[in-house]
C-alpha positions as CSV (number, residue, x, y, z in Angstrom):
1,M,68.5,104.3,38.5
2,S,67.5,101.9,35.8
3,A,64.7,102.9,33.4
4,E,62.5,100.1,34.8
5,N,62.9,101.5,38.4
6,E,62.4,105.2,37.3
7,E,59.1,104.0,35.6
8,K,58.1,102.2,38.8
9,S,59.0,105.2,40.9
10,A,57.1,107.7,38.8
11,K,54.1,105.6,38.7
12,K,54.2,105.3,42.4
13,E,54.4,109.2,42.8
14,D,51.5,109.7,40.4
15,E,49.4,107.4,42.8
16,E,50.4,109.3,45.8
17,A,49.5,112.7,44.2
18,E,46.1,111.4,43.2
19,N,45.4,110.3,46.9
20,G,46.8,113.4,48.3
21,G,49.6,111.6,50.2
22,N,52.9,113.1,51.0
23,E,55.2,110.2,51.6
24,E,58.5,110.9,53.4
25,E,61.8,110.3,51.8
26,E,64.3,108.4,53.6
27,G,67.9,109.9,53.9
28,N,71.3,108.4,53.6
29,N,72.6,110.1,56.8
30,D,74.5,107.7,59.3
31,D,71.7,108.2,61.8
32,G,69.0,107.0,59.6
33,D,66.8,110.1,60.0
34,V,64.5,111.0,57.4
35,A,65.6,114.2,55.4
36,T,63.0,116.7,54.6
37,A,62.9,120.3,53.0
38,D,63.3,123.1,55.4
39,A,60.5,125.6,56.0
40,A,62.2,128.2,54.2
41,G,61.6,126.5,50.9
42,V,65.3,125.6,50.4
43,D,65.3,122.8,48.0
44,A,66.8,119.7,49.7
45,P,69.0,117.5,47.7
46,K,67.2,114.8,46.0
47,K,67.5,111.5,47.7
48,K,67.0,108.0,46.4
49,K,63.9,106.4,47.7
50,K,64.5,103.2,49.5
51,K,62.8,100.7,47.4
52,K,60.0,99.0,49.5
53,K,59.8,95.2,48.6
54,K,56.5,94.0,47.8
55,K,55.2,91.5,50.5
56,K,54.6,88.2,49.1
57,K,52.2,85.5,50.5
58,K,54.4,82.6,51.2
59,A,54.7,79.7,53.4
60,S,56.6,80.6,56.8
61,S,59.5,78.5,57.8
62,S,59.8,77.5,61.5
63,A,62.9,77.0,63.6
64,N,62.9,73.2,62.8
65,G,63.1,73.8,59.1
66,L,59.6,72.9,58.2
67,T,57.7,75.0,55.8
68,K,54.3,75.8,57.0
69,G,51.6,76.8,54.6
70,T,48.0,77.8,54.7
71,P,45.2,75.3,54.3
72,S,43.1,76.1,51.0
73,N,41.2,73.0,50.0
74,K,37.8,73.1,51.7
75,A,36.3,69.8,52.3
76,E,33.4,68.9,50.0
77,G,32.1,65.7,51.6
78,R,28.5,65.3,52.8
79,M,28.2,66.0,56.6
80,L,31.9,67.0,57.1
81,D,32.0,69.8,59.7
82,E,31.9,73.4,58.4
83,G,35.3,74.8,58.0
84,S,37.1,71.7,57.4
85,F,40.0,71.7,55.0
86,T,41.4,68.4,53.4
87,D,44.9,69.9,53.4
88,Y,44.6,71.3,57.1
89,Y,47.9,69.4,57.7
90,V,50.0,71.9,55.6
91,A,49.7,74.4,58.7
92,H,52.0,71.8,60.6
93,G,54.7,71.6,58.0
94,Q,53.3,68.7,56.0
95,T,53.4,68.4,52.3
96,D,50.3,68.1,50.2
97,P,49.6,65.3,49.4
98,P,51.1,64.2,52.8
99,S,54.5,62.4,52.8
100,I,56.3,63.4,56.0
101,P,56.2,61.1,58.8
102,V,54.1,62.7,61.6
103,I,57.0,61.8,64.1
104,D,59.0,64.6,62.1
105,L,56.3,67.1,62.7
106,F,55.6,66.8,66.3
107,R,57.2,65.1,69.5
108,G,56.1,63.4,72.6
109,E,56.2,65.0,76.1
110,D,59.0,62.5,77.2
111,D,61.1,63.2,74.0
112,E,64.5,64.0,75.2
113,D,66.2,64.5,72.0
114,A,67.6,68.1,72.0
115,A,67.4,68.3,68.3
116,R,63.8,67.9,68.5
117,A,63.1,70.4,71.2
118,S,61.6,73.0,68.7
119,L,58.9,70.7,67.6
120,P,55.4,71.1,69.0
121,L,53.8,68.3,71.1
122,F,51.5,65.9,69.4
123,P,48.0,67.5,69.4
124,E,45.6,66.8,72.3
125,G,42.2,65.5,71.3
126,E,38.9,67.1,72.4
127,I,38.5,67.4,76.2
128,Q,35.2,66.8,77.8
129,E,34.4,66.4,81.5
130,H,33.2,63.1,82.9
131,P,29.6,63.0,83.4
132,L,27.9,61.9,86.9
133,E,28.0,64.3,90.0
134,S,30.5,61.7,91.4
135,N,33.1,62.8,89.0
136,S,32.8,66.5,89.4
137,H,36.0,66.8,91.4
138,R,38.3,65.2,88.8
139,I,38.8,68.0,86.3
140,S,40.6,70.2,89.1
141,S,42.1,67.5,91.1
142,A,46.0,68.0,91.5
143,E,46.5,64.4,92.5
144,L,44.8,63.1,89.4
145,R,46.7,65.5,87.3
146,Q,49.9,64.0,88.7
147,N,48.7,60.5,87.7
148,E,48.2,61.7,84.2
149,R,51.6,63.2,84.1
150,L,52.8,59.7,85.0
151,A,51.0,58.3,82.0
152,S,52.4,60.8,79.5
153,D,54.1,58.2,77.4
154,L,50.8,56.4,76.7
155,Y,49.2,59.7,75.8
156,S,51.8,60.4,73.5
157,K,51.5,57.2,71.5
158,L,47.7,57.6,71.4
159,R,48.0,61.2,70.2
160,H,50.7,60.2,67.6
161,A,48.5,57.5,66.2
162,S,45.5,59.9,66.2
163,E,47.3,62.6,64.2
164,V,48.4,60.1,61.7
165,H,44.7,59.0,61.3
166,R,43.6,62.5,60.9
167,Q,46.2,63.4,58.2
168,V,45.5,60.3,56.3
169,R,41.7,60.6,56.3
170,H,41.9,64.3,55.3
171,A,44.1,63.3,52.5
172,A,41.6,60.5,51.5
173,Q,38.7,62.9,51.6
174,S,40.4,64.9,48.8
175,F,40.4,61.9,46.4
176,I,37.4,59.7,47.3
177,K,35.1,60.7,44.4
178,P,32.5,58.7,42.2
179,G,34.3,56.5,39.7
180,I,37.3,55.4,41.8
181,K,38.0,51.7,42.2
182,L,37.6,50.7,45.7
183,V,40.8,48.8,45.6
184,D,42.7,51.7,44.3
185,M,41.1,53.8,47.1
186,C,42.1,51.4,49.8
187,E,45.7,51.0,48.5
188,R,46.3,54.7,48.3
189,L,45.0,55.5,51.7
190,E,47.0,52.6,53.2
191,E,50.2,53.6,51.5
192,T,49.7,57.2,52.9
193,N,49.1,55.6,56.4
194,R,52.4,53.6,56.1
195,A,54.2,56.5,55.2
196,L,52.9,58.8,57.8
197,V,53.4,56.2,60.5
198,R,56.6,55.3,59.3
199,E,55.6,51.6,59.2
200,K,57.9,49.3,61.2
201,G,56.1,45.9,61.6
202,L,54.5,45.5,65.0
203,E,56.1,48.5,66.4
204,R,54.0,50.9,64.3
205,G,51.8,50.7,61.3
206,I,48.2,50.1,60.1
207,G,45.9,49.1,62.9
208,F,43.6,46.9,60.6
209,P,42.5,46.7,56.8
210,T,40.6,49.6,55.4
211,G,36.9,48.9,55.4
212,C,34.8,50.5,52.7
213,S,31.4,48.8,53.0
214,L,28.7,49.7,50.6
215,N,25.2,50.4,51.2
216,H,23.5,47.5,52.9
217,V,26.9,46.0,53.9
218,A,27.8,47.7,57.2
219,A,31.2,46.6,58.0
220,H,34.1,44.2,57.5
221,Y,34.3,44.6,53.8
222,T,37.4,45.4,51.9
223,P,38.3,44.4,48.2
224,N,40.1,41.2,47.6
225,V,42.6,41.0,44.7
226,G,40.5,40.9,41.5
227,D,37.5,42.7,43.0
228,D,37.0,45.8,40.6
229,T,34.2,47.4,42.4
230,V,33.7,51.3,41.5
231,L,32.2,53.8,43.8
232,A,29.1,55.3,42.4
233,Y,27.3,58.6,43.1
234,D,24.3,56.9,44.8
235,D,26.5,54.7,47.0
236,V,26.8,55.1,50.9
237,M,30.3,53.9,51.9
238,K,31.7,53.5,55.4
239,V,35.4,54.3,55.5
240,D,36.9,52.5,58.7
241,F,40.6,52.2,59.1
242,G,43.0,52.2,62.0
243,T,46.6,53.2,62.9
244,Q,48.7,51.8,65.8
245,I,51.9,52.8,67.7
246,D,53.3,50.2,70.0
247,G,50.0,48.3,69.8
248,R,47.9,51.4,70.8
249,I,45.1,51.5,68.2
250,I,43.1,54.3,67.0
251,D,39.9,53.1,65.4
252,C,37.9,55.8,63.7
253,A,35.4,55.9,60.8
254,W,33.1,58.2,58.9
255,T,30.5,57.7,56.1
256,V,31.0,58.9,52.5
257,S,28.0,59.7,50.2
258,F,27.5,62.3,47.4
259,N,23.7,62.4,47.1
260,P,22.3,64.7,49.4
261,K,19.1,62.6,49.9
262,Y,21.1,60.5,52.4
263,D,22.2,63.5,54.5
264,P,19.5,62.7,57.2
265,L,20.8,59.3,57.6
266,L,24.3,60.4,58.0
267,E,23.3,63.1,60.3
268,A,21.4,60.7,62.6
269,V,24.4,58.4,62.9
270,K,27.0,61.3,63.3
271,E,24.8,62.7,66.2
272,A,24.1,59.3,67.7
273,T,28.0,58.9,67.9
274,N,28.4,62.3,69.5
275,A,25.6,61.4,72.1
276,G,27.4,58.2,73.0
277,I,30.7,60.1,73.4
278,K,29.0,62.6,75.6
279,A,27.3,60.0,77.8
280,A,30.7,58.0,78.2
281,G,32.7,58.3,81.2
282,I,34.3,56.9,84.4
283,D,31.6,54.9,86.3
284,V,29.0,55.2,83.5
285,R,27.0,52.1,82.9
286,L,27.3,50.8,79.3
287,C,23.4,50.4,79.1
288,D,23.1,54.2,79.7
289,V,25.7,54.9,76.8
290,G,23.4,52.6,74.6
291,E,20.2,54.4,75.6
292,S,21.6,57.8,74.8
293,V,22.6,56.6,71.4
294,Q,19.3,55.0,70.5
295,E,17.4,58.0,71.6
296,V,19.2,60.3,69.3
297,M,19.5,57.8,66.3
298,E,15.9,56.8,66.2
299,S,14.5,60.4,66.4
300,Y,15.4,60.7,62.7
301,E,13.8,59.5,59.4
302,V,14.9,59.8,55.8
303,E,12.9,60.0,52.6
304,L,14.3,57.9,49.7
305,D,12.5,57.9,46.4
306,G,9.1,59.0,47.9
307,K,9.1,56.6,50.8
308,T,10.0,57.5,54.4
309,Y,12.2,55.2,56.5
310,P,12.7,55.5,60.2
311,V,16.4,55.4,61.2
312,K,17.2,52.4,63.2
313,C,20.0,51.3,65.3
314,I,21.8,48.1,64.0
315,R,21.3,46.4,67.4
316,N,23.8,43.7,67.2
317,L,26.7,45.9,66.3
318,N,28.5,47.7,69.2
319,G,31.5,49.9,70.1
320,H,34.1,48.2,72.1
321,S,37.1,48.7,74.4
322,I,40.6,48.5,73.0
323,G,43.8,47.0,74.5
324,P,47.2,47.0,73.4
325,Y,47.3,44.8,70.2
326,Q,43.9,43.9,70.8
327,I,41.0,45.8,68.8
328,H,38.2,44.2,71.0
329,A,39.4,44.1,74.5
330,G,36.4,42.6,76.2
331,K,33.8,45.3,76.9
332,S,31.0,46.1,74.3
333,V,29.3,49.5,74.2
334,P,25.8,48.8,73.1
335,I,23.9,51.3,70.7
336,V,20.4,50.5,71.9
337,K,18.8,50.3,75.4
338,C,19.7,47.1,77.2
339,D,20.4,45.7,80.8
340,D,24.2,45.6,80.7
341,V,25.3,47.5,84.0
342,T,28.9,46.9,83.4
343,K,30.7,50.0,84.2
344,M,33.4,52.1,82.2
345,E,36.6,52.5,84.4
346,E,39.5,55.0,84.5
347,N,42.2,54.8,82.0
348,E,40.1,52.4,79.7
349,I,40.2,53.2,75.9
350,F,36.9,52.9,73.9
351,A,35.9,53.2,70.3
352,I,32.4,54.7,70.4
353,E,30.9,53.6,67.1
354,T,27.2,53.7,65.9
355,F,25.5,52.2,62.9
356,G,22.1,53.3,61.6
357,T,20.1,51.8,58.8
358,T,17.1,52.1,56.7
359,G,16.7,48.3,56.9
360,R,15.7,46.0,59.7
361,G,18.4,46.9,62.2
362,Y,20.0,43.5,62.4
363,I,23.0,42.3,60.6
364,V,24.2,38.9,59.4
365,E,27.5,37.5,57.9
366,D,27.5,37.4,54.2
367,L,29.5,37.4,51.0
368,E,33.3,36.7,50.4
369,C,35.5,37.1,53.4
370,S,38.4,39.6,53.3
371,H,39.3,40.3,57.1
372,Y,41.0,37.8,59.3
373,M,42.7,38.1,62.7
374,K,44.8,35.7,64.9
375,N,42.8,35.1,68.2
376,F,44.3,37.1,71.1
377,H,44.0,33.9,73.2
378,A,44.7,31.5,70.4
379,P,45.0,27.9,71.5
380,H,48.3,26.0,71.1
381,V,47.3,23.5,68.3
382,P,50.0,21.2,66.5
383,L,49.7,21.9,62.9
384,R,50.4,19.2,60.3
385,L,50.3,21.0,57.2
386,P,53.6,22.7,56.4
387,R,51.8,25.5,54.4
388,S,49.8,26.2,57.6
389,K,53.0,26.4,59.8
390,K,54.5,28.8,57.1
391,L,51.5,31.0,57.1
392,L,51.2,31.1,60.8
393,G,54.8,32.0,61.0
394,H,54.2,34.8,58.5
395,I,51.0,36.0,60.5
396,N,52.9,36.0,63.9
397,K,55.8,38.2,62.6
398,T,54.0,40.5,60.4
399,F,50.6,41.2,62.0
400,G,50.6,39.5,65.6
401,T,47.1,39.8,66.9
402,L,46.1,42.6,64.6
403,A,43.7,42.3,61.9
404,F,44.9,41.6,58.2
405,C,43.3,40.9,54.9
406,R,44.1,38.8,51.9
407,R,44.9,41.6,49.8
408,W,48.0,42.3,52.2
409,L,49.1,38.6,52.0
410,E,49.4,38.9,48.2
411,R,51.5,42.1,48.3
412,D,55.2,41.7,47.5
413,D,56.0,42.6,51.0
414,G,53.3,40.3,52.5
415,G,52.1,43.2,54.5
416,S,55.1,44.9,55.9
417,L,58.2,45.9,53.9
418,T,60.3,46.4,57.1
419,V,59.5,42.9,58.2
420,N,59.6,41.0,55.0
421,G,61.4,43.0,52.3
422,A,60.1,42.4,49.0
423,K,59.8,38.6,49.5
424,G,56.7,38.4,51.8
425,R,54.2,37.3,49.1
426,Q,52.1,34.4,50.2
427,E,51.5,31.8,47.4
428,K,48.5,29.2,47.4
429,Y,47.5,30.1,50.9
430,M,43.8,29.9,51.1
431,G,43.9,26.2,52.1
432,A,46.4,27.0,55.1
433,L,44.2,30.0,56.1
434,K,41.0,27.8,56.2
435,N,43.1,25.3,58.3
436,L,44.1,28.0,60.7
437,C,40.6,29.1,60.9
438,D,39.1,25.6,61.5
439,V,41.5,24.9,64.3
440,G,40.8,28.2,66.1
441,I,44.1,30.1,65.8
442,V,42.6,32.5,63.3
443,Q,39.2,34.0,63.1
444,S,37.5,35.0,59.9
445,Y,35.4,38.3,59.8
446,P,33.1,38.1,56.7
447,P,31.2,41.2,55.7
448,L,28.2,42.2,57.9
449,C,25.0,42.9,56.0
450,D,21.5,44.3,56.5
451,V,18.8,43.5,54.0
452,K,19.6,44.1,50.4
453,G,18.4,47.4,49.1
454,S,18.8,49.1,52.4
455,Y,21.4,51.7,53.4
456,T,23.7,51.8,56.5
457,A,25.9,54.6,57.8
458,Q,28.7,54.6,60.5
459,Y,30.6,57.1,62.6
460,E,33.2,56.3,65.1
461,H,35.8,57.8,67.5
462,T,38.5,56.6,70.0
463,L,38.6,58.1,73.4
464,I,40.5,57.5,76.6
465,L,39.0,57.9,80.1
466,R,41.7,59.9,81.7
467,P,41.5,60.5,85.5
468,T,40.6,64.1,85.1
469,C,38.5,64.1,82.0
470,K,37.8,62.0,78.8
471,E,39.9,62.9,75.5
472,I,38.3,62.2,72.3
473,L,41.6,61.4,70.6
474,S,40.6,60.9,66.9
475,R,38.4,64.1,66.9
476,G,39.3,66.3,64.0
477,D,37.9,69.4,62.2
478,D,36.0,67.1,59.8
479,Y,33.9,65.2,62.3
C-alpha cells in the first residue's frame, strides 16, 4: 500500500472510530465472503480493504451514445414559469449551447431505422380535452385513437419542429439581455435554429424571420442590414420566430422585459393566451375564443410612472389557422368578442396568439418594412424586368411561400446554404422586390404599431385539434 493510500485509510478509520462505526472488512477468499475475527478473540489475518471509489456526479451516457446532463441554468426572464431552465435540453443529450440537430436526439413513431431504435420519441405537447359536452366521448374513443395512429407521421413532424423551437428559444433566453444588438440577437437565434433543425431549404428550416418588435411596435419588425438598435432595460420586446419541417410550421412567441413594472402587462397577455387555448377545440366558434381572451386580458391594469393604464386587446390582430407552407391558412382567431360563428374543425392547426397594449388597442402599418412573403395564390404575371425574374426565381427555390426578410437576401447564402451555397447574395434587389410587390406576386408586411409611447406584449402557441384531444405542440417549461 502506498504512503498516500495508507494515509487515506488511517484517516477513514479515525472517522469511523469517532462515529462508533465498525466497518466490515472484505476478504480475498474465492467465495467473496467477508472475513471476520472469531469470537474467541483469535487475531484474524489483516486483510486489505477494498478501496471504495468516490462517486462522482457526472453526466450519464445513454445506449445511443449521447451524454445526458442535469439542467442547472435557471431562467431569469420576467414571467417565465417557475422551474424553467434555459439548458433543459442537456437532459436529452444536447450540448450547451445547443448544436446537435434535434433529429439526432429523438425519432418519429414511423422511423424504421434500427440504428435509431434506442432514441426516444419526439416529446408530445401538452394534452387538453376538447371543450363542449358534444366532445366528451372523444378522449376515450378507440376509433378516434386509430385515426390518430394513421396521422402519426404528421404529429412527428409537428413535434420535431416544436422541440427545435423549444431548444432554440431556451438558448435565446440565456443570452437576451440589455445591451445586445437586436441584429446580433436575431442572427444568433437563427443560426441556432438552422443548426438544430438541420436546415435543408424548403424541406426543413426557419418558418419565418425572427420578430423582435419593441414597445409600441407589436409585430413584423426585424432589423434590416445597418439597423444597430440595442435592447434596453426599459424595453418590452416580442420575440416571435418559427420552425418548419416539410412545411409544417410551428409559430410561437413570448415577451421579454427586464423592468418588473411591466409584469402586469405580460401576465395579462400570457393568461389571455392560455384562456384562448383552453377555449379552443373542435366545433368551438371562433367568436367564443375571442370572448374568452378579452375577458381575461381586460381584467388587468398596469401602473407606469404613477399612471394606471387598462390593458386592452389589440382588436385588429388575431390568431390564425396554419397550413402546409402557409402561415395564415384562412381562418382568423379573434382576441375580442365578435360575431364570427365559424367553427374550428378536427385536425386543424391553429396559432393562438394574443396581444395586449397600454395604448389605443388598434395597430397600423408604420416604419421601414423588413418582412415579405410570396402570396400563396400568387397570380401568373409576365415580368419584364430581368432583375425581377432573377429575384423571383431565388424566392421560389429558397423560400417558396414562406416569409423572408431583407437581411436574409443579403446573406452570402441568400437565406439557405443548402440551396444556394455561398453564392446566394442578392445585389441591388430593392427595385425588383418593389416590382414583385406591385404586381401582387409578393406581399410586404410592414411593422404593426400602436400609438408611440405605449407598450405592447404578445404570447403565442401552436396547437393541433387531434380527434381525441387538443395538443399544445409548442408548450414548454418556460411558458
